[in-house]
N, C-alpha and C positions, 0 to 999 in steps of 0.2 A: 386948186392950190390954196385958196383962201380957207376952204373948209378944213384942209389938212393942217394948216397953221393953227386954226382954232382948236381942233382936236388935240394937237400936240401941246399947245399952251395950257389947255384944260388939264391934260394929264400931268404936266409939270406942276401946275398949281395944286392939283389934288395930292400929288406925292409930297410937295412941300408942306401942305397943311397937315398931312398924315404924320410926317416926321416931326413937325412942330408939336402936334398933339402928344406924340410919344416922348417929348422932352419932359413931360410931367404926367402924373396919374391923379385924377380926381377921385375922391372918396366921398360917398354919400351915406347919410344915416339910413339904416334899414327901417322900412315901414311895417314889417312884420317880424314874426319869430323865426330865427334861423336854427335849423337842426343840423348838428355836426355829424353828417353821415356820408360825406363824399358823393352826394347826389345833388345835382344842380336843378332842383325842382322848385325853389322859391323864386317868386317874381322879382325880388330885389337883385338876384344874381343876373337876371336877363337884361337889366337896364344899367348894370354897373359898368364903369370904364374897364377896358381890357388892355393889359400890358402884353404885347406879343412881338413877333418878329425878333426873337432873341438872336444875338450875335454869337458866333463861335469864338470861344476863348482858347480851346485846345482841340485839335492840333494847330489850327490856324486862327487868325484874329481879323481877317479881312472879308469874311463871307458870313452870311446868315447860317444859323444852325440847320443841319440836315433834318432833324426832328424838332418841330416847333413846339413852343410852350405858350399857354395862355394863362394869365393870372388876373383875378378880380379881387377887389377889396371893398368891404362895407363895414359899418360899425353900428353899435348901439351904445347905451349909456354905460355898459359894463365890459363889452368885449370888442376887440378888433378881429374881424373875420377874414380869412384868406381862403380862396378857392383857386386851385391850380390844376390845369389839365395838361398832361405831358403826352404828346402824340408819339407814335412809333411809325416805322416805315414798313412794318410787316409783323409776322409772328415772331415772338422772341421770349426769352426768359430774363429774369432780373437777378442781380447780385447783391447779397448782403452778408456780412461776416457772421451775424447771429441775430437774435431778437433782443439783444441787450441795448439799452438806452445809451445815448451819447457815443455812438459809433463814429469812426473816422476812417478816411481812406479815399483816394482818388478813383479807385476802381469800383466803388459801390454806387448803385443807383440812389439818388436822393434829390429832393427839391428843397431849397433853402430860401428864406427871406431875411434880408439884412435891414434893420430899422435904426437909422441914425436919428433918434427922437429929438435931439437938440440941434440938428442940422449944423453941427460944428466940424464934421469930417474927421473927428478924432476918436470918438467912442461910439459903439453901437451894440445892439442886441442881435443875436442870430437864432432863428428857429428853423428846424428842418425835420422832414418826415420822409421815410422811404416807402416803396410800394407795399411793404409788409406792415405798414402802420407804426413802425418803430420811430420814436421821437429822439431828437437831439436838440440841445440848446446851449448857448455859450455867449461869452462877452468878447467883443473885439476892442482892442486898445492900440495905441500908437498909430492910429489912422489905418490899421491893417496893412502897413507898408513895410514891416521889418520881419526878417526870417528869425523869429524868436518865439519860444514857447509861450511867453507872456502876451504875444500879439493876439492869439486866439486861445481862449481857455474854455473847456467844457465843464469846469468845476462848479459853475453857477447852476443851481437847480431851483425850479419853481413849478407851481401847478398851472398847467394849461392843457388844452384838449385838442384832439385831432382824430381823424379817421381817414383811411386810405382804401381804395378799391381798384382792382385790376379789371379793365374792360377789354373788349376786342379792339385793338388798334390804339389804345391809350390807357394811361392810368391816371387816377385823380386823387387829390388830397384836399381835405377841408380842415382848417384850423380855427380855433377860438382862443385868442390870447387875451387874458384879463388885463384891462387897462391898468389896474392897480398894481400889477407886477412890473410895469414899465416905469421908467423915470423920464419925465418930460416937463416942459414949461407950460404952465396953465395959460390958456388963451393963444397958444402958438398956432399960426395959420397954416404952417407946412412943416413936414419932416423931410429928411432925405431917405431914399429907399433904393434897394436893388434886389433882384432875384437871380439865383443861379441854379443850374441843373447839372448833375453828373449822370451820364448815360453810358452804362457798361457795354451795351450791345455794339455801339459805334465808336467806343473809346472817345466820346465827345464830351466836352465841357462847354456850357453856353451860359451867357448872361444877358439880362435885359439891357443894361448899359454896356456899351462896347468898351472893353478893357484890353489894353495892349498885353500880349502874352508874356512880355518881359516883366509885368507887374503881378502882384498877388491877386487872386480872384476875389478876396475879401477887402481889397483896397478901397477905402472910403473916399478917395479922391475922385472916384468914378461912380457917382450916384446921380439919381434924378429926384425931383421933388414929388412928394405925396401931398396934395393940396386938399385940405379939409373944407367941406361945404360950410362949416361954421366952426369958430374957434373951440377947442376942447376945454371943457371945464375940469376942475380937479376931480380925480377919481375918488371912489369910496375909500374909507380908511382901510389900510392894509396892515393888519396885526395878526401874526401867526405865532402860536406856541408849539414847540416841538420837544415834548418831554421824552425821556428815555429811561428804561430800566435795564440792568445788566446783571447777569450771574457769571462768575468766572471761577473755574477750577484750574489750578496751576501747580506745577512741581518744578523746582530748580534742583536738578541732579548734581550740577557742578558744586553748588554750595551745600548740598545734602540737607536742605531745609525740609520741614514737614510740608505735606500737601496743603495748599491754601484754598479755602472756599470763601468767596466774597460775593456779596450782593451790594449793588450801588445804583444810584439814580442821579439824574441831572436834568437840566432844562436849557434849551435854546429858545430865544425869542427874537422875532423879526418885527420891527415897528416901522411902518412907512410914515415919515414925517413930511406929509405933503407928497406931491408927485415927483419930487426930485431928490429926497434925502431918505436914507435908511439907517436905522439904529439896530444893531445886532447885539444882543446880550447873551452871555453863556455862563452857566453855573455848573461847576464840576464836569466839564466836557470829557468825553471819552471817544477815542478814535480807534478802538480795537478792530472795527470792521473794515478799516482802510486797507486797500490792497497792498501787499508787500512790494518792496523795491526789487527790481531785477538786478541780481548781483553782477559784478564785473570783475575781471582779473586786473588788478592794479599793478602796472609796471611803471607808474609815474612816481616822481619824487614828491608830489604835492597832493593835497586833499582832493577827493573826487566829489563832484557836485551831483546831488540827487534832488529831483524836483519835489516841491511841496504837494502833498496829496490830501491834507486835512481840509474838510469843507469850510470850517470857520475862517480859515486864512485865505481862501481862494477867491471869493467874490470881490471884484474890483481890486485884485491883488496888484495890478499894474501901478496903481496910485502910490503904493508903498514900495514895491519891489523893483521898479524900473530905474531907480537912481543908479548912476554909474554905468558900467558896461560889464559884459560877461567876464567873470573872473575877478571883478572888483565891484562888489555890491555892498553898500553900507548896511542894508537890511536884508536878512534872509530868515524867513519866518520859521524854518526848521530848527533854528537855534532856540526857539521858545519851547520849553517842555523837555529840553535835553541839556544835561550838564556833563562836564568832563571831569573825570577823576584824574587829577594832575599826577598822582603817583603811578597810575597804571596806563593812562591814556585812554581808558575805556569810556564809552558814552553811557550815561545813566539817565533813565527816564525820570522826569520830575512832574508830579501831578500839578495840574492847573486848577487853582481854586475857582477862578472865574475871570471874566473880562467883558469888555465891550468894544464895539467897533462902530463908528459913525462915519459914513461916507456918502458922497453925492455931490450935487451941484447947487451952489447958491444962486447962480444965474447961468446964462448960456456959456460964459467964458471962464467961470471960476469953479474949480473942483476942490473939495477939502476932504481930508480923511484923518480920523483920530482912532488910535488902537491902544488898548491898555489891558494887560493881563497880570494877575498875581499868582505866583507859584509857591507851593509849599516848601518848607525847608527840607534839606537832605542831610540827615544825620550821618549817613555813611561817609560822606566827604566833608562834613562840617560846613555845609553851605546854608546860610540863613535864607529865609523866605525872601524872594526876589521879585521886584516889579519891573515890567517891560512896558515902556510907553513910547509911542511913535505918533508924530504929527506931520502931516504932509499937506501941501497946497500946490495947486497947479493953475496958472493963469494963461489962458489962450490969448494969442495975438496974431495979427495977420489972418490968413485963412486956415493954415494947418500947422501952426507953430505954437509953442508954449514955453513958459519958464516955470520951474518947480523948485520949491524949497522944502527941506525936511529937518526934523529934530528927533533924535532917538536918545532915550535915557534908560539905562539899565542900572538899577541900584537896589540894595537891600536896606531896609529901614532899621536894621539892627546890625551891630558889628560882629555878632556871633550867633550861633544857634541858641535860642532861648534868651537872647540878650534883651536889653531895654529898647523901646522904640526911640528912634532918633531921626529927625528930619535932615540932619547933615552927617550921614554916615561916611566912613572912610572907604567903603567899597562901592564904587560906581564906575560906569563907563558910558560916555556920551559921544554923540556924533552930530554934526551940523553940516549942511551942504546946500549947494545950488546947482541945478541942471538947466541948460537951455537947449531945447529941441527945435530945429529948424527944418521945414519941409516945403518944397515948392508945390504949387497947385496940382501939377500932374505927377508928382513924386519922382521926377527925374533926379532931383537933388534931395538928399536927406542927411541930416547931420546932428551931432550932439556935442556939447561942451560942458564939462562939469568941474567943480572944485569942492572937495569935502575935507573936513577937519575932524579928528577924533580927540577926546579928552579923557584922561584917567589919571589917577594919582602917581603912576609909575613913570610916565614919560613927559618930557617937556620940550623936545625938539623933533622936527621932521614928522609931525603927526598929520600929514596932509596926503591927499590923493587928488590928482588933476589930470585931465586929458579929454579925449573925445574921438569922434570919427567923422569922416565925410564919405558918403556914398553917392556915386553917380550911376544911373541906370537908364540907358537909352536902348533903342531897338537893337543896335549892333554891339554896344559896349557896356560892360559892367565893371565898375572899379570901386574899391574900398580902401581907405587909408585910416588906420587907427593909431593913435599916439597916446601914451599915458606915462605919468611919473608918479611913483608910489614911494612915500617917505619911509624910512626905517622904523619910525615910531607910530606909523598909522595902524591903529588897532581898534576897529569897530567890532566889539565882541558879539554884537547881534547881526553881523554881516558875514559875507563870504569873500575872503581875500586870499587868492592863491599864493601871491608872492609880494614881498615887501622890499624896500630899498632897491628899486629897479627903475630903469628908463626903458620903455618898450616902443618899438615902431613896427607896424604890420601892414605893408601894402599888398594889394591883390588886384589883378586886371584879367578880364575875360573878354574874348571875342565870340559873338553868337552868329552862327551861320544857319539859315533856314532854307533847306532844300525845297524846291517846288514839287519834286516828285520823289517817290521811293518810300521806304519804311521809316526813315529818320525824320523826326520832327524838328530837332535842333541839335547842333553839335558845335564844338569849337575849342580852341586851345586857351590856356590861361597860365599865368605865372604868379607865384606867391612868394612871400618872404616874411620872416619874423625875426627881429633882432632884439635881444634883451641884454642890457648893459647895467653895470653898477650905477646907482643914482648919483654918486659923487664924482668918481673919476672916469665913468663911461667905459670901463674895461669890459671886454666881452665876457658874458656869462653863458648865453645860449644864442645860437642863430641857426636858421635853416632857410633854404630856398628850394623851390620846387617848380618843375615843369609839368603841367597838368593837361589832361584832355577829357572832356565829358561829352556824352552822347545821350540824348533823350529820344526814345522811339515812339512812334505813333500808337503803339499798343500798350503804352504806359511803362514799358521797361526802361531801365537806366543803366548805363555802363560808364565807369570812370577809371582813369589811369593817372598815376603820378610817379615821377622820378624825383627823389629828394636827396639833398646833402645836408647833414646836420653836424653842429658843433656844440659840445657841452663842457663847461668848466664846473667841476664839482666843488661846491663850498663845504659840503659835509660828506661823510662816508655814505656810500650807496651800493646796495647789492643788486646788480642788474638781473640776477637769476629770479628775483621775486621771493626768495626763501628767507631773507633777512639773516644770513649766516656769515658769509665771507665777503665783506664789502670792498669796493674799490676805495682807495685812499682819498681823503679830502685834499683839495688843492691840486687835483690832477685833471687833465684835459683830454678830450676824445673827439675825433672827427670821423664820421662814417656816412656811407651812402646806402640807399635801399629803394625798393620799388613797392608801390601799393596799387591795389585794384579792388573794385567792388562792383557787384552786379545785382540789380533787382529785377526779377522776372515780371512777366505780365500778371498783375495781381488779380485780374478778372478770372483767371483759371481756378478750378477747384484746388489744384495743387500749385502753390507758388513758393518762391524761395528768395532769400537774400544771401549773397555770399561775399566775403571780403577776405583779402590776404595781404600779407606783408612779407617780403623776402629780401635779405641782404645783411649788411653789417649792422652790429649793435654794440656800442661801446667797444670793449676789447675782444668781442667775439662775434657771433652770428645769431640771427633770430629768424625762425620761420613761423609764421602765424597764419592760421586759417580759422574762420568763424562764419557763423551765419544762422539763418532760421529757415526751417521748412514748415509750411503751414498747409494743412488739408482742411477744407471747408465742407462740412456736411450740412449744406444749406437747406432750410434756414435755421436749423437748430443749434448751430455753433461751429466750433473748429477745434482742432488739435494741432499743437505746434511743438517743434523740437528746436531749441536754440543751443548752440555750442560755441566754444572758443578754445582752441588748442594753441599753445605757445611752446615751441621747441627751441630752447636756448642752449647754445653751446659756447662755453668760455674756455680760455687756455688753462693749462695745468696750474694748480694752485687756487682755482676758483671752482665754484659749483656749477655744473650743468643742471638743467631742470626741464621737466615736461609738465606744464601746467594745463590742467583741463578744467573747464567750466561747462557743465551741461545741465540743461533744464528742460522740463516738459511741462506743457500747460494744456489742460483740457477745459474747454468752456462749453457747457451745455445750457442752452436756454430753452427749457421745455415749453414755456409760453413767454409772452412779453412781460410777465410778472413773476416768473419763477426761474431762478438761475442757480447753477452749480459751477464753481470754478475750483480746479485743483492745480496747484503750482508746486513742482518738485525741483529743487536746485541742488546740485552737487558741485562743490567748489574745492579744488585741491589746494589752492593757495592758502585758504584759511582752515582747511581740513574740516569741512562742515557739510552736512546733509540737512537741508531744510525742506519741510513739507508744510504746505499751507492749503487748507480746503475751506471754502466759504460757500455756504448755502444761503440764498437770499430770496425771500418772498415779499414782493411789493404788493401788499394787500389793498392799498389804495394809493392815490398819487402822493409820492414822496413820503410814504409811510412804509416801514420795512421791519421784517423780522429776520435777524441774522443768526446763523449758527456757524461759528468759526473754530476750526481745529488747527493748531500749529504744533510742530514737533521738530526738534533739532537733535542731531546726533554727531558725535565725533566720527570723522571719516579719515582715519589715520592711513597714510600712504604705505603701501608695501613695496614701492619702487624706490631705489636708491637715489633717483633724480627728482623725487617729489611728485611723480605722476599719480593719477588716481584711476588708472586703467583697471587696477585690481585693489579697490579700497577695502579696508578692514573696518566695517561699520559695526561697532560693538556697544558703545556706551552712550545712552541718551544724555543730552545736555539739559534741555528744557522742554516742557510739554504743557500745553494749555488748551482748554476748551471754553468757549465763550458763547453765551446766549444773550442776544441784545434785541430789544424792541424799542423802536422810536415811532412816534405818531405825530403827523402834521395836522394841527388844528387851526383853521382860519376863524377868527372872531369877527 
């Protein structure tokens, strides 16, 4: 009996010590040279600490992963090295959308490392590699705790190295991440770290640190320590020059202008100011190689938001772009480089002469950012050369909370095109504000409160925006309550504000049910509401309430249903047909009910699809909508997809019926990890346009590319009396261009 007690006690003590050891990972300096070849043959790997016994995150979060993962880390004076070994349970194949860098998707096989280099649980770097050796990297903001595009961005690019190999029973990846590409505090004894793996064969997601499945897998509240054997010194200087040259041939058929042939060049520079600050300089930037936006059918009365895609504005974008809440942002970088012709409402491109961006950390708790660009004058609309300046600061307090302030200034230093320089011009627009972000240690509670003020020569009252939200996220319950008040004079011209002179309240509650057996991972009902009233007298402008049900399947499929009731009071005339011909009268009101549903299939299959529909009443008529995307993956070389949206709108006599069709095809060929071809064709009946965009990219060395881009636009006039494009008449070209661009990344 005594012997059994001793054995049991020893086992308990061993388990306890093992668990304690896994609360942190020790990293040692390499004694020899490390070859990045996905072969664990160096002696340093054999004595490195091992992170293992990963926890399942999906479909469950209370058991260890079926297929385990082992991770080892070492370093030298230049690189952080990562070696990960991903075990399998038997013979299998792997899933990747293509060989293109910066892939995303829960159904793809990938190993990722999350590095919170300041151990502040607010911002982090992410590096990932799949079994085919394709890299992805990104930046995590907001503690990785919000369902927002700015929480995780793959727009950050840098030079690092990796290799992956597939073996019998496992696959392995080895990374070498230059320390000079990371931002960290000199002499820091420890970072925060986590690893996660997506496994397509078992539809399993697993993490080293146990993360509740009601939280996001990149949530920085759930990390462990990476303890250095000696404090890190400052890395080598990080200075990169990225010059480019471009040739453009273009023709504007609408204006019937002569064919234009242009050659241009520019320069981007990245300068590491110590291990924590980065200065980006740009002279005559060009973004012609940026992928085109996916078009939408706009049946909304307000402006549609399209995300930023230009590289210069993406790195650390959260520091500038996260002030306010969705729909009320004082800074939106896509306003820079685009001007509006007030006589026609058309957007016009404005060339950027140059600019700079300084961002990073002064210490563990204080982040700063400065952004300044100067644009050329636009003689077409008599707009003088304009300067855009943004300053932002974020001070962390408690564990995962911060307070931020910003100042935005848009102004021309001349009062007219070709006018004299003036430091006090009459044309300016400014905004100033404060945001407070609060988050509990385990992210059960997450909230924001903000107050912003705009300033311009034309308004003097109600130039404010204030509000915030409170999120509660527990194992069983999710709730969100958003409240905001927007003054009638609030006008941040460099921002994105959907509506003004409103008071809005938006509550939402969900119940999560986790079955122990069967094919469903999570399901549950929810209720939501959204009320918008006039900011002065609180009269109803819009409201809706919905009863919802959502279901997540263990094979990664998702199914959602909603039944909604909506009320709208039209302040201005509005044509619900989308044709802008016979509008409903201003100061009229409508109440209507409808159903919505959407389904996402198992994305691990070679043929996958997303479908959505809406059916029911719509203002004074009815609307039937169906849309979706079909994707076929010819792994690993790429995929072909077909996306479509059809709206069948039927209105009473005296108004226009319409059949609006949006259809697009995309072909993505990745012949190798460095040679890509993408063709995107979009036919939009609402704007009667056919757009073709083809982009050939050769990455001849890390982050150095040769692009050949062809774009073509045609009038696609409808032959249908209801505005449909089932039989479009494509006759006259609108615009056509071909661009050849070379950029080269040079490290000094």
